[in-house]
DOMI-544649 format. One record per residue (C-alpha): residue number from 1; residue in three letters; x, y, z. Coordinates in nm, 3 decimals. Each point is the difference from the previous one (the first is absolute). Layout:
@nr: NUM&rest: Ala&x: X&y: Y&z: Z
...
! end
This chain:
@nr: 1&rest: Met&x: 16.175&y: 8.638&z: 20.104
@nr: 2&rest: Gln&x: 0.098&y: 0.142&z: -0.342
@nr: 3&rest: Ser&x: -0.327&y: -0.111&z: -0.147
@nr: 4&rest: Phe&x: -0.190&y: 0.180&z: 0.272
@nr: 5&rest: Arg&x: 0.199&y: 0.318&z: -0.064
@nr: 6&rest: Arg&x: -0.078&y: -0.014&z: -0.373
@nr: 7&rest: Phe&x: -0.366&y: -0.033&z: 0.081
@nr: 8&rest: Asp&x: 0.015&y: 0.298&z: 0.231
@nr: 9&rest: Arg&x: 0.169&y: 0.217&z: -0.260
@nr: 10&rest: Ala&x: -0.253&y: -0.091&z: -0.267
@nr: 11&rest: Thr&x: -0.283&y: 0.064&z: 0.238
@nr: 12&rest: Tyr&x: 0.134&y: 0.335&z: 0.099
@nr: 13&rest: Leu&x: 0.053&y: 0.097&z: -0.365
@nr: 14&rest: Leu&x: -0.359&y: -0.093&z: -0.091
@nr: 15&rest: Ile&x: -0.140&y: 0.190&z: 0.293
@nr: 16&rest: Gly&x: 0.205&y: 0.302&z: -0.092
@nr: 17&rest: Leu&x: -0.118&y: -0.002&z: -0.357
@nr: 18&rest: Leu&x: -0.362&y: -0.024&z: 0.113
@nr: 19&rest: Val&x: 0.044&y: 0.297&z: 0.232
@nr: 20&rest: Val&x: 0.159&y: 0.211&z: -0.275
@nr: 21&rest: Ser&x: -0.277&y: -0.089&z: -0.244
@nr: 22&rest: Phe&x: -0.266&y: 0.090&z: 0.253
@nr: 23&rest: Ala&x: 0.168&y: 0.329&z: 0.069
@nr: 24&rest: Leu&x: 0.027&y: 0.091&z: -0.366
@nr: 25&rest: Thr&x: -0.364&y: -0.088&z: -0.056
@nr: 26&rest: Thr&x: -0.105&y: 0.214&z: 0.294
@nr: 27&rest: Leu&x: 0.200&y: 0.296&z: -0.125
@nr: 28&rest: Asp&x: -0.146&y: -0.041&z: -0.351
@nr: 29&rest: Val&x: -0.356&y: 0.003&z: 0.131
@nr: 30&rest: Arg&x: 0.053&y: 0.298&z: 0.226
@nr: 31&rest: Gly&x: 0.181&y: 0.207&z: -0.261
@nr: 32&rest: Ser&x: -0.211&y: 0.227&z: -0.225
@nr: 33&rest: Gln&x: 0.071&y: -0.077&z: -0.365
@nr: 34&rest: Ser&x: 0.367&y: -0.052&z: 0.080
@nr: 35&rest: Gly&x: 0.018&y: -0.363&z: 0.103
@nr: 36&rest: Leu&x: 0.221&y: -0.257&z: -0.160
@nr: 37&rest: Gly&x: -0.297&y: -0.181&z: -0.153
@nr: 38&rest: Glu&x: -0.119&y: 0.323&z: -0.155
@nr: 39&rest: Ala&x: 0.344&y: 0.064&z: -0.136
@nr: 40&rest: Leu&x: 0.009&y: -0.347&z: -0.148
@nr: 41&rest: Arg&x: -0.343&y: 0.050&z: -0.158
@nr: 42&rest: Asp&x: 0.100&y: 0.337&z: -0.143
@nr: 43&rest: Gly&x: 0.315&y: -0.149&z: -0.141
@nr: 44&rest: Ala&x: -0.188&y: -0.284&z: -0.160
@nr: 45&rest: Gln&x: -0.250&y: 0.245&z: -0.146
@nr: 46&rest: Thr&x: 0.282&y: 0.213&z: -0.138
@nr: 47&rest: Val&x: 0.165&y: -0.299&z: -0.159
@nr: 48&rest: Phe&x: -0.313&y: -0.157&z: -0.147
@nr: 49&rest: Ser&x: -0.190&y: 0.314&z: -0.113
@nr: 50&rest: Pro&x: 0.195&y: 0.037&z: -0.328
@nr: 51&rest: Leu&x: -0.054&y: -0.368&z: -0.068
@nr: 52&rest: Gln&x: -0.374&y: 0.035&z: 0.061
@nr: 53&rest: Lys&x: -0.017&y: 0.302&z: -0.232
@nr: 54&rest: Ala&x: 0.188&y: -0.186&z: -0.270
@nr: 55&rest: Ala&x: -0.227&y: -0.302&z: 0.035
@nr: 56&rest: Thr&x: -0.307&y: 0.223&z: -0.018
@nr: 57&rest: Ala&x: 0.133&y: 0.177&z: -0.311
@nr: 58&rest: Val&x: 0.056&y: -0.336&z: -0.168
@nr: 59&rest: Thr&x: -0.323&y: -0.171&z: 0.100
@nr: 60&rest: Arg&x: -0.240&y: 0.295&z: -0.047
@nr: 61&rest: Pro&x: 0.018&y: 0.002&z: -0.387
@nr: 62&rest: Val&x: -0.037&y: -0.377&z: -0.002
@nr: 63&rest: Val&x: -0.306&y: 0.017&z: 0.221
@nr: 64&rest: Gly&x: -0.140&y: 0.282&z: -0.215
@nr: 65&rest: Phe&x: 0.064&y: -0.202&z: -0.316
@nr: 66&rest: Ile&x: -0.178&y: -0.301&z: 0.146
@nr: 67&rest: Asp&x: -0.290&y: 0.220&z: 0.108
@nr: 68&rest: Gly&x: -0.010&y: 0.150&z: -0.350
@nr: 69&rest: Ile&x: -0.017&y: -0.344&z: -0.160
@nr: 70&rest: Ser&x: -0.282&y: -0.095&z: 0.235
@nr: 71&rest: Asn&x: -0.189&y: 0.321&z: -0.081
@nr: 72&rest: Leu&x: 0.061&y: -0.050&z: -0.375
@nr: 73&rest: Ala&x: -0.150&y: -0.349&z: 0.017
@nr: 74&rest: Gly&x: -0.301&y: 0.142&z: 0.179
@nr: 75&rest: Leu&x: -0.041&y: 0.272&z: -0.264
@nr: 76&rest: Arg&x: 0.017&y: -0.255&z: -0.277
@nr: 77&rest: Glu&x: -0.270&y: -0.207&z: 0.164
@nr: 78&rest: Glu&x: -0.213&y: 0.313&z: 0.040
@nr: 79&rest: Asn&x: 0.055&y: 0.094&z: -0.365
@nr: 80&rest: Asp&x: -0.097&y: -0.349&z: -0.112
@nr: 81&rest: Arg&x: -0.313&y: 0.019&z: 0.214
@nr: 82&rest: Leu&x: -0.092&y: 0.340&z: -0.146
@nr: 83&rest: Arg&x: 0.063&y: -0.119&z: -0.356
@nr: 84&rest: Gln&x: -0.227&y: -0.298&z: 0.056
@nr: 85&rest: Gln&x: -0.265&y: 0.227&z: 0.148
@nr: 86&rest: Ile&x: 0.022&y: 0.230&z: -0.304
@nr: 87&rest: Ala&x: -0.029&y: -0.300&z: -0.234
@nr: 88&rest: Asp&x: -0.306&y: -0.122&z: 0.189
@nr: 89&rest: Leu&x: -0.159&y: 0.346&z: -0.018
@nr: 90&rest: Glu&x: 0.072&y: 0.027&z: -0.374
@nr: 91&rest: Ser&x: -0.151&y: -0.343&z: -0.058
@nr: 92&rest: Ala&x: -0.306&y: 0.096&z: 0.202
@nr: 93&rest: Ala&x: -0.030&y: 0.325&z: -0.199
@nr: 94&rest: Gln&x: 0.018&y: -0.190&z: -0.329
@nr: 95&rest: Glu&x: -0.264&y: -0.246&z: 0.114
@nr: 96&rest: Ser&x: -0.214&y: 0.289&z: 0.116
@nr: 97&rest: Gly&x: 0.043&y: 0.172&z: -0.337
@nr: 98&rest: Thr&x: -0.097&y: -0.320&z: -0.182
@nr: 99&rest: Leu&x: -0.308&y: -0.045&z: 0.217
@nr: 100&rest: Arg&x: -0.092&y: 0.366&z: -0.047
@nr: 101&rest: Ala&x: 0.027&y: -0.035&z: -0.378
@nr: 102&rest: Gln&x: -0.222&y: -0.309&z: 0.007
@nr: 103&rest: Val&x: -0.257&y: 0.177&z: 0.216
@nr: 104&rest: Glu&x: 0.001&y: 0.300&z: -0.235
@nr: 105&rest: Ser&x: -0.045&y: -0.231&z: -0.298
@nr: 106&rest: Leu&x: -0.293&y: -0.171&z: 0.168
@nr: 107&rest: Gln&x: -0.154&y: 0.334&z: 0.094
@nr: 108&rest: Ala&x: 0.042&y: 0.124&z: -0.355
@nr: 109&rest: Ala&x: -0.159&y: -0.319&z: -0.130
@nr: 110&rest: Ala&x: -0.293&y: 0.039&z: 0.236
@nr: 111&rest: Asp&x: -0.053&y: 0.367&z: -0.093
@nr: 112&rest: Leu&x: 0.046&y: -0.040&z: -0.377
@nr: 113&rest: Asp&x: -0.308&y: 0.074&z: -0.207
@nr: 114&rest: Val&x: -0.035&y: -0.251&z: -0.278
@nr: 115&rest: Pro&x: -0.112&y: 0.162&z: -0.329
@nr: 116&rest: Gly&x: -0.373&y: -0.018&z: -0.050
@nr: 117&rest: Glu&x: -0.055&y: -0.119&z: 0.357
@nr: 118&rest: Leu&x: 0.080&y: -0.355&z: -0.106
@nr: 119&rest: Thr&x: 0.043&y: -0.282&z: 0.249
@nr: 120&rest: Ala&x: 0.364&y: -0.088&z: 0.068
@nr: 121&rest: Ile&x: 0.198&y: -0.213&z: 0.242
@nr: 122&rest: Thr&x: 0.345&y: 0.077&z: 0.139
@nr: 123&rest: Ala&x: 0.279&y: -0.249&z: -0.063
@nr: 124&rest: Arg&x: 0.371&y: -0.007&z: 0.066
@nr: 125&rest: Ile&x: 0.271&y: -0.099&z: -0.246
@nr: 126&rest: Phe&x: 0.196&y: -0.291&z: 0.145
@nr: 127&rest: Ala&x: 0.215&y: -0.106&z: -0.298
@nr: 128&rest: Asp&x: 0.147&y: 0.136&z: -0.321
@nr: 129&rest: Gly&x: 0.070&y: -0.179&z: -0.323
@nr: 130&rest: Ala&x: 0.281&y: -0.252&z: -0.026
@nr: 131&rest: Ser&x: 0.216&y: 0.255&z: -0.186
@nr: 132&rest: Asp&x: 0.005&y: 0.367&z: -0.099
@nr: 133&rest: Phe&x: -0.146&y: -0.098&z: -0.335
@nr: 134&rest: Asp&x: -0.317&y: -0.130&z: 0.166
@nr: 135&rest: Arg&x: -0.227&y: 0.302&z: 0.035
@nr: 136&rest: Ile&x: -0.230&y: -0.171&z: 0.248
@nr: 137&rest: Arg&x: -0.081&y: 0.015&z: 0.370
@nr: 138&rest: Phe&x: -0.175&y: -0.243&z: 0.234
@nr: 139&rest: Val&x: -0.257&y: 0.117&z: 0.255
@nr: 140&rest: Asp&x: -0.141&y: -0.169&z: 0.310
@nr: 141&rest: Lys&x: -0.366&y: 0.003&z: -0.106
@nr: 142&rest: Gly&x: -0.167&y: -0.258&z: -0.222
@nr: 143&rest: Ser&x: -0.332&y: -0.147&z: -0.111
@nr: 144&rest: Asp&x: -0.105&y: -0.053&z: 0.362
@nr: 145&rest: Asp&x: 0.006&y: 0.379&z: 0.034
@nr: 146&rest: Gly&x: -0.189&y: 0.070&z: -0.323
@nr: 147&rest: Val&x: 0.299&y: 0.048&z: -0.231
@nr: 148&rest: Ala&x: -0.046&y: -0.106&z: -0.363
@nr: 149&rest: Lys&x: 0.199&y: 0.014&z: -0.323
@nr: 150&rest: Gly&x: -0.014&y: 0.328&z: -0.185
@nr: 151&rest: Gln&x: -0.059&y: 0.224&z: 0.301
@nr: 152&rest: Ala&x: 0.190&y: 0.328&z: 0.013
@nr: 153&rest: Val&x: 0.264&y: 0.060&z: 0.268
@nr: 154&rest: Ile&x: 0.091&y: 0.348&z: 0.124
@nr: 155&rest: Asp&x: 0.262&y: 0.134&z: 0.241
@nr: 156&rest: Ala&x: -0.139&y: 0.041&z: 0.351
@nr: 157&rest: Asn&x: 0.194&y: 0.324&z: 0.051
@nr: 158&rest: Thr&x: -0.033&y: 0.191&z: -0.326
@nr: 159&rest: Gly&x: -0.299&y: -0.167&z: -0.163
@nr: 160&rest: Gly&x: 0.203&y: -0.042&z: -0.318
@nr: 161&rest: Leu&x: -0.050&y: -0.302&z: -0.225
@nr: 162&rest: Val&x: 0.227&y: -0.294&z: 0.089
@nr: 163&rest: Gly&x: -0.129&y: -0.266&z: -0.238
@nr: 164&rest: Arg&x: -0.250&y: -0.279&z: -0.035
@nr: 165&rest: Val&x: -0.059&y: -0.332&z: 0.177
@nr: 166&rest: Asp&x: 0.081&y: -0.278&z: -0.247
@nr: 167&rest: Leu&x: 0.022&y: -0.307&z: 0.225
@nr: 168&rest: Val&x: -0.188&y: -0.094&z: 0.318
@nr: 169&rest: Ser&x: 0.016&y: -0.269&z: 0.267
@nr: 170&rest: Glu&x: -0.206&y: -0.031&z: 0.317
@nr: 171&rest: Arg&x: 0.228&y: 0.217&z: 0.217
@nr: 172&rest: Ser&x: 0.220&y: 0.193&z: -0.243
@nr: 173&rest: Ala&x: 0.006&y: 0.152&z: -0.344
@nr: 174&rest: Arg&x: 0.244&y: 0.113&z: -0.265
@nr: 175&rest: Val&x: -0.002&y: 0.356&z: -0.133
@nr: 176&rest: Arg&x: 0.149&y: 0.087&z: -0.337
@nr: 177&rest: Leu&x: 0.136&y: 0.353&z: 0.008
@nr: 178&rest: Ile&x: -0.077&y: 0.267&z: -0.256
@nr: 179&rest: Thr&x: 0.372&y: 0.005&z: -0.088
@nr: 180&rest: Asp&x: -0.015&y: -0.358&z: -0.129
@nr: 181&rest: Ile&x: 0.037&y: -0.026&z: -0.378
@nr: 182&rest: Arg&x: -0.327&y: -0.197&z: -0.011
@nr: 183&rest: Ser&x: -0.194&y: 0.274&z: 0.177
@nr: 184&rest: Gly&x: -0.204&y: 0.268&z: -0.172
@nr: 185&rest: Val&x: -0.219&y: 0.277&z: 0.141
@nr: 186&rest: Gly&x: -0.253&y: 0.223&z: -0.172
@nr: 187&rest: Val&x: 0.065&y: 0.358&z: 0.119
@nr: 188&rest: Arg&x: -0.143&y: 0.347&z: -0.023
@nr: 189&rest: Asn&x: 0.199&y: 0.323&z: 0.005
@nr: 190&rest: Val&x: -0.157&y: 0.212&z: 0.275
@nr: 191&rest: Asn&x: 0.121&y: 0.323&z: -0.165
@nr: 192&rest: Thr&x: -0.128&y: -0.067&z: -0.353
@nr: 193&rest: Asn&x: -0.267&y: -0.267&z: 0.072
@nr: 194&rest: Glu&x: 0.132&y: -0.209&z: -0.289
@nr: 195&rest: Thr&x: 0.060&y: -0.372&z: 0.038
@nr: 196&rest: Gly&x: 0.282&y: -0.235&z: -0.083
@nr: 197&rest: Trp&x: 0.181&y: -0.317&z: 0.101
@nr: 198&rest: Val&x: 0.289&y: -0.063&z: 0.238
@nr: 199&rest: Glu&x: 0.215&y: -0.313&z: -0.015
@nr: 200&rest: Gly&x: 0.264&y: -0.136&z: 0.237
@nr: 201&rest: Arg&x: 0.365&y: -0.018&z: -0.103
@nr: 202&rest: Gly&x: 0.164&y: -0.162&z: 0.300
@nr: 203&rest: Ala&x: 0.256&y: 0.226&z: 0.165
@nr: 204&rest: Asp&x: -0.056&y: 0.275&z: -0.257
@nr: 205&rest: Pro&x: -0.275&y: 0.263&z: 0.024
@nr: 206&rest: Leu&x: -0.348&y: -0.090&z: -0.122
@nr: 207&rest: Gln&x: -0.071&y: 0.048&z: -0.370
@nr: 208&rest: Leu&x: -0.287&y: 0.235&z: -0.091
@nr: 209&rest: Glu&x: -0.180&y: -0.034&z: -0.333
@nr: 210&rest: Met&x: -0.286&y: 0.228&z: -0.104
@nr: 211&rest: Phe&x: -0.177&y: -0.005&z: -0.337
@nr: 212&rest: Ser&x: -0.255&y: 0.233&z: -0.151
@nr: 213&rest: Val&x: 0.089&y: 0.276&z: 0.242
@nr: 214&rest: Val&x: 0.025&y: 0.370&z: -0.062
@nr: 215&rest: Ala&x: 0.162&y: 0.148&z: 0.306
@nr: 216&rest: Pro&x: 0.363&y: -0.074&z: 0.085
@nr: 217&rest: Val&x: 0.121&y: -0.137&z: 0.330
@nr: 218&rest: Ser&x: 0.228&y: 0.199&z: 0.228
@nr: 219&rest: Ile&x: 0.246&y: -0.092&z: 0.273
@nr: 220&rest: Gly&x: -0.186&y: -0.065&z: 0.323
@nr: 221&rest: Asp&x: -0.341&y: -0.075&z: -0.156
@nr: 222&rest: Leu&x: -0.188&y: -0.238&z: 0.229
@nr: 223&rest: Leu&x: -0.133&y: -0.322&z: -0.149
@nr: 224&rest: Val&x: -0.284&y: -0.195&z: 0.169
@nr: 225&rest: Thr&x: -0.182&y: -0.320&z: -0.091
@nr: 226&rest: Asp&x: -0.276&y: 0.048&z: -0.256
@nr: 227&rest: Gly&x: -0.230&y: -0.271&z: 0.143
@nr: 228&rest: Ser&x: 0.041&y: -0.251&z: -0.282
@nr: 229&rest: Arg&x: 0.199&y: -0.273&z: 0.175
@nr: 230&rest: Phe&x: 0.044&y: 0.157&z: 0.342
@nr: 231&rest: Pro&x: -0.235&y: 0.208&z: 0.216
@nr: 232&rest: Pro&x: 0.008&y: 0.363&z: -0.122
@nr: 233&rest: Glu&x: 0.193&y: 0.291&z: 0.148
@nr: 234&rest: Ile&x: 0.289&y: -0.198&z: 0.152
@nr: 235&rest: Gly&x: 0.331&y: 0.181&z: -0.030
@nr: 236&rest: Val&x: 0.244&y: -0.173&z: -0.236
@nr: 237&rest: Gly&x: 0.290&y: 0.238&z: -0.060
@nr: 238&rest: Thr&x: 0.129&y: 0.332&z: -0.131
@nr: 239&rest: Val&x: 0.135&y: 0.082&z: -0.344
@nr: 240&rest: Leu&x: 0.380&y: 0.022&z: -0.020
@nr: 241&rest: Glu&x: 0.043&y: 0.137&z: -0.354
@nr: 242&rest: Pro&x: -0.206&y: 0.249&z: -0.201
@nr: 243&rest: Ala&x: -0.144&y: -0.138&z: -0.322
@nr: 244&rest: Glu&x: -0.236&y: 0.094&z: -0.282
@nr: 245&rest: Ser&x: -0.213&y: -0.211&z: -0.227
@nr: 246&rest: Glu&x: 0.143&y: -0.063&z: -0.346
@nr: 247&rest: Ala&x: -0.235&y: -0.075&z: -0.285
@nr: 248&rest: Gly&x: -0.031&y: -0.373&z: -0.045
@nr: 249&rest: Phe&x: 0.233&y: -0.082&z: 0.287
@nr: 250&rest: Gly&x: -0.177&y: 0.117&z: 0.313
@nr: 251&rest: Leu&x: 0.170&y: 0.130&z: 0.313
@nr: 252&rest: Phe&x: 0.271&y: -0.181&z: 0.199
@nr: 253&rest: Ser&x: 0.161&y: 0.091&z: 0.329
@nr: 254&rest: Thr&x: 0.125&y: -0.148&z: 0.329
@nr: 255&rest: Val&x: -0.169&y: -0.006&z: 0.338
@nr: 256&rest: Glu&x: 0.131&y: -0.019&z: 0.358
@nr: 257&rest: Pro&x: -0.226&y: -0.215&z: 0.225
@nr: 258&rest: Ile&x: -0.155&y: 0.184&z: 0.294
@nr: 259&rest: Ile&x: 0.095&y: -0.277&z: 0.240
@nr: 260&rest: Asp&x: 0.349&y: -0.104&z: 0.107
@nr: 261&rest: Leu&x: -0.007&y: -0.369&z: -0.082
@nr: 262&rest: Gly&x: 0.317&y: -0.059&z: 0.199
@nr: 263&rest: Arg&x: -0.163&y: 0.116&z: 0.325
@nr: 264&rest: Leu&x: -0.335&y: -0.172&z: -0.017
@nr: 265&rest: Asp&x: -0.124&y: -0.148&z: 0.326
@nr: 266&rest: Tyr&x: -0.377&y: 0.020&z: 0.051
@nr: 267&rest: Val&x: -0.241&y: 0.001&z: -0.294
@nr: 268&rest: Lys&x: -0.373&y: 0.004&z: -0.053
@nr: 269&rest: Ile&x: -0.175&y: -0.249&z: -0.224
@nr: 270&rest: Ile&x: -0.319&y: 0.137&z: -0.154
@nr: 271&rest: Val&x: -0.252&y: -0.281&z: 0.033
@nr: 272&rest: Gly&x: -0.314&y: 0.204&z: -0.068
@nr: 273&rest: Trp&x: 0.054&y: 0.044&z: -0.373
@nr: 274&rest: Ser&x: -0.028&y: -0.261&z: -0.275
@nr: 275&rest: Pro&x: 0.270&y: 0.037&z: -0.269
@nr: 276&rest: Leu&x: -0.100&y: -0.049&z: -0.361
@nr: 277&rest: Asp&x: 0.275&y: -0.255&z: -0.050
@nr: 278&rest: Ala&x: 0.251&y: -0.186&z: 0.214
@nr: 279&rest: Val&x: 0.358&y: -0.079&z: -0.071
@nr: 280&rest: Thr&x: 0.044&y: -0.368&z: -0.078
@nr: 281&rest: Ala&x: 0.236&y: -0.170&z: 0.243
@nr: 282&rest: Gly&x: 0.316&y: -0.154&z: -0.142
@nr: 283&rest: Pro&x: 0.133&y: -0.355&z: 0.040
@nr: 284&rest: Asp&x: 0.116&y: 0.081&z: 0.353
@nr: 285&rest: Ser&x: -0.356&y: 0.068&z: 0.118
@nr: 286&rest: Asn&x: 0.030&y: -0.238&z: 0.297
@nr: 287&rest: Leu&x: 0.329&y: 0.140&z: 0.125
@nr: 288&rest: Ile&x: -0.105&y: 0.251&z: 0.265
@nr: 289&rest: Pro&x: 0.220&y: 0.021&z: 0.311
@nr: 290&rest: Asn&x: -0.144&y: -0.031&z: 0.347
@nr: 291&rest: Pro&x: -0.038&y: 0.344&z: 0.166
@nr: 292&rest: Ser&x: 0.131&y: -0.142&z: 0.327
@nr: 293&rest: Ile&x: 0.345&y: -0.035&z: -0.159
@nr: 294&rest: Gly&x: 0.056&y: 0.377&z: 0.005
@nr: 295&rest: Arg&x: 0.109&y: 0.251&z: -0.259
@nr: 296&rest: Glu&x: 0.308&y: -0.096&z: -0.198
! end
């Protein structure tokens, strides 16, 4: 009997609680913004709003810092890409400038009038001497192209005298420059029409010697070949120092070559003129590099 009564009390209590809960829920739904649930939500919002603001204040700089790092990495990648693009453009510009210079040299060589309308062939220098003391250059034309020892070589751009061929193979040739100490050129002063002799002195200016002359030489006087060992009227150089003839001693001065020997590229070899004499090749006469090796 007692057990049954306990069960009845528990059942009644459960039913009562369910009824009260249902009633409260009904009142909360029917009430306008004043229900218990609304009050609980407002209270929770009031309690947690300061915490949300504090969390936002703390996390916002962190998020901004992370975003900044991400943006910085992107900017660095963009800068690297732009730098590489600039480097590529500069390289292309340099290559374009080199090609343009070569085209201009070829055009100048094609348009150059050889003195006396002599036959000439265009060649390119592909190697220098083994050292600065070797005043020689190697060109990519040889006996197969009509090149022979003793022929005059002129600059394809200025037409100034470069030197003379002194060694030839089938596909290449060696040119001894007018600055070489073994080179000599008969010259004529365009201003006075008197003749003399110019010799190479290596890195120093050419040496001018004139005998049995009357008129002095002045700075800037133009000297051209006199036609004795080279075709006539080829520009050789300009006088650097004024000088007068002294009885029994002649006239001596220095000469600056017309051409810039350090910037030679294309030359013309005059094959339509027979020199009176040819320079004898030295003991290294068979040592001509292959033009396919490239300029040193």
